C-alpha positions, 0 to 999 in steps of 0.5 A: 500500500503506497501513500503519496505525499504531494509537498507544496511550497507556498508562493513567494512573499515580499520578504522572499523576494527581498532576501529576508529570512522568514521563518515563524514571522507571519507574512503574506504572499506577494502579488507575484506569489499569488500569480505563481500559485494560480499557475501551479493550480492548473498542474495540480488539477489532475491529482485527486487528493484525499486529504490536505494538511497545511502550515498555520502560517499566513503564506501557506494558508493563502497558498492552500486557499488558492489551490484548494478553495473551500475544501476541508483541511487540517492546520498543522503547527508542526509544518511551520518553517524553522524559527530563525531567531535573531535572523528573522526579517534580516537580509544577508548583508544585515546579518553579516554586519550584526552577527558575522561569526555566528552566520558564517558558522551556521552557513557552513554547517547548520547542524553545528552553528547556532543562531541566538533564540532560534530553533536548532536544526536538530529540533526542527528536523524532529518536529517536521519528522513527527508531523509527517509521521503523524500524517502518514499514520492516519492516511495509509494508502492515500494521496495527501497534499501538504502545503508548507515551507521550503525549509520543511521540504528541505529538511524532510528530503535531506533526511530521506537522502541522509544528507547534511546538505540541507540547503541543497534540498530547499525547493523554490516557491510555488513548487511541488515535491512528490514523495511515496511511502511504502513498506516503511521506505520513502522514495522521492519521485519528483523534486522541485517541480514548477508549473509550465 
């Protein structure tokens, strides 16, 4: 019995476009983000979803509404983006100026580097894993839509691949990653697919 997870990253936000770190902060989709999600909707129309789960952050909820309208869904706090602590809302050059050593260590190895007041990568990985395992437990053999964040997809995909290169597996906004689960094993069918 195969369970299919359709992992959907929310559309782009103004903060994404500006290169600002946005984790727990509750920002909305930009007008471009909304247009990109509308394009994505066409490619998802062919899929019959049994259940929809969504992060409780505004940008994910707006993406879900554009994609699935008034259909039932479950809010899942465990699908939130990582909390970037003191980096939240700051651009790369602002972080370099304020926290040069901390930022450098964290970019080199987010598993070892620590951001003040942030969620550690280990805690984030455990939280996301727990949320996805719960979804799988209640939806065996179904096709599930999961509207969430780049970091959530990145940490999940990198854990499947047993990779510590978390950054490599963060998909673009308004993209789809398809993961199948069968016999206690994950298989990545599609990664980072964008609408035509």
